[in-house]
C-alpha positions in Angstrom: -18.7 -5.3 -35.0 -14.4 -6.1 -33.8 -13.9 -9.7 -34.2 -10.9 -9.1 -31.7 -9.6 -12.5 -31.9 -8.0 -11.2 -35.8 -6.0 -8.5 -36.6 -5.4 -7.2 -39.7 -3.4 -8.3 -42.2 -2.2 -4.3 -43.2 -1.3 -3.9 -39.9 2.0 -1.9 -39.6 5.8 -3.4 -38.2 6.5 -3.0 -35.6 10.7 -1.4 -34.8 13.2 -1.8 -32.6 13.9 1.0 -31.0 16.2 -0.1 -28.2 13.7 0.6 -25.7 14.0 -2.5 -23.9 17.9 -3.8 -24.7 19.0 -2.9 -20.7 16.2 -4.8 -18.8 18.9 -8.3 -19.6 20.4 -8.6 -16.6 18.1 -6.5 -14.5 16.5 -8.2 -11.1 12.5 -7.8 -10.6 11.5 -5.1 -8.2 10.2 -6.5 -5.6 6.3 -5.5 -6.3 2.9 -6.7 -5.9 0.6 -5.9 -7.8 -3.2 -6.9 -8.4 -4.6 -10.2 -10.9 -7.3 -11.2 -11.6 -7.3 -14.1 -10.2 -7.9 -12.2 -6.9 -4.3 -12.4 -5.1 -1.2 -10.6 -5.3 1.4 -11.0 -6.6 5.3 -11.0 -5.6 6.7 -10.5 -9.1 10.8 -11.1 -7.6 8.8 -14.4 -5.6 8.7 -17.0 -8.2 11.4 -19.6 -7.8 11.6 -20.9 -11.8 10.9 -18.9 -15.3 8.1 -16.2 -14.8 6.8 -14.8 -18.1 5.8 -12.0 -18.1 3.5 -10.5 -21.6 3.7 -7.6 -21.6 0.1 -5.8 -23.4 -1.1 -2.2 -24.8 -5.0 -3.2 -23.7 -7.9 -5.1 -24.8 -10.4 -4.2 -26.7 -14.1 -5.2 -25.2 -17.0 -6.4 -27.8 -18.9 -4.1 -29.0 -16.4 -1.1 -28.2 -14.8 0.8 -31.1 -10.8 0.5 -30.6 -9.2 4.1 -29.6 -9.1 6.4 -33.8 -6.3 4.9 -35.4 -5.7 1.8 -33.0 -4.7 -0.4 -36.3 -2.2 2.6 -37.6 -0.2 2.3 -34.5 2.6 -0.1 -35.3 2.4 -3.7 -32.6 -0.7 -1.9 -31.1 -3.5 -3.9 -32.2 -3.5 -8.2 -31.7 -3.5 -8.4 -27.2 -6.2 -10.7 -27.7 -4.7 -12.7 -30.1 -1.5 -12.5 -27.9 -3.1 -13.4 -25.4 -4.7 -16.7 -26.5 -2.1 -17.9 -28.2 -0.8 -17.7 -24.9 -3.4 -20.0 -23.1 -2.7 -21.9 -25.9 0.2 -23.2 -25.1 -0.7 -22.8 -21.1 0.7 -26.5 -20.3 3.3 -26.9 -22.7 4.9 -23.5 -20.9 3.6 -25.5 -17.5 6.2 -28.0 -18.6 9.0 -26.0 -19.6 8.7 -25.2 -15.8 7.4 -21.2 -16.1 4.5 -19.4 -14.9 2.7 -17.0 -17.2 1.4 -13.2 -16.2 -0.3 -10.8 -18.6 0.1 -7.4 -17.0 -1.3 -4.1 -18.7 -1.8 -1.4 -16.8 -5.2 -1.7 -17.8 -7.0 -2.2 -14.0 -7.9 -5.0 -13.3 -11.6 -5.1 -13.2 -11.1 -4.4 -17.2 -8.6 -7.2 -16.9 -11.1 -9.4 -15.7 -13.7 -9.3 -17.9 -10.7 -10.6 -20.6 -9.6 -12.9 -18.6 -13.3 -14.4 -18.2 -14.3 -14.2 -21.6 -10.9 -15.5 -23.2 -10.8 -18.8 -20.4 -7.1 -17.3 -19.1 -6.0 -20.1 -17.5 -3.7 -18.0 -16.1 -3.9 -14.5 -14.3 -3.4 -10.8 -14.7 -2.2 -8.8 -13.5 -2.2 -4.6 -13.5 -0.2 -2.1 -14.0 -3.1 0.3 -13.6 0.1 2.5 -11.3 3.2 2.5 -13.3 4.9 0.6 -10.3 7.0 -2.0 -12.9 6.8 -0.1 -16.0 8.2 2.3 -13.9 10.9 0.4 -11.9 12.4 -1.1 -15.3 11.7 2.0 -17.2 9.5 -0.2 -19.8 9.3 1.4 -23.2 5.1 3.1 -23.1 3.5 4.8 -26.1 0.5 7.3 -25.7 -3.2 7.0 -27.8 -6.6 8.9 -27.2 -4.7 10.4 -23.3 -3.4 7.5 -22.3 0.0 5.8 -21.7 0.2 2.5 -22.8 2.7 -0.4 -22.5 4.0 -1.6 -25.8 3.7 -5.5 -26.4 6.8 -6.8 -25.0 7.8 -10.0 -23.5 10.4 -10.4 -20.2 11.5 -13.9 -19.5 12.6 -14.0 -15.4 14.6 -16.9 -13.7 14.5 -16.4 -10.5 13.5 -12.4 -9.9 16.0 -12.4 -12.4 15.2 -11.1 -16.6 17.2 -13.6 -18.7 15.2 -13.0 -21.9 13.2 -10.4 -23.2 11.2 -10.2 -26.4 10.7 -7.0 -28.8 9.8 -5.8 -30.6 6.4 -8.4 -30.5 5.1 -8.9 -34.9 2.5 -10.9 -35.3 1.6 -10.5 -32.0 0.4 -15.0 -31.3 4.0 -15.5 -32.6 4.8 -14.3 -28.6 4.8 -18.0 -26.9 6.8 -19.9 -29.7 9.4 -17.4 -29.3 9.6 -17.9 -24.7 8.9 -21.9 -25.9 12.5 -21.9 -27.8 13.8 -20.1 -26.1 13.4 -22.1 -22.4 13.9 -25.3 -24.6 18.0 -23.4 -25.1 18.3 -23.6 -22.2 
């Protein structure tokens, strides 16, 4: 049985390949995505800060991860990242930020994870790659699946003002977000 809440000590560290440099200054597209709370979410409609943490895929208990998953830089760590955002959610709210998780998994797949991890924020599905295509978000392929690379976007009033990429270790992401928001 795989403990998805922990990451192995010997994971390869992702390198900055420049695939997210173009994002700062872009506007979030006027698209609506399905979420785990049963609502459709219009990404460009948030008036304050919106934190969108993108992740490749969450594993499920008793289901093997794709072959070679731990050898792909930045792939492993989606559960610790989500749990870290959950654990810092109230601090992020106090900084006037809304939080969304985002992956290319279906909403049904995401609902299991959101429920199991007790996430207090919605997770949205980009299964049709609408956001990925609109923003040219970086992807990789594993086990025949196209997946988003791990990155976090901070938008203010619909405009991207900061991007964290690459992220390692994955559970360090909320600290980076809070430091950015406190420094504004």
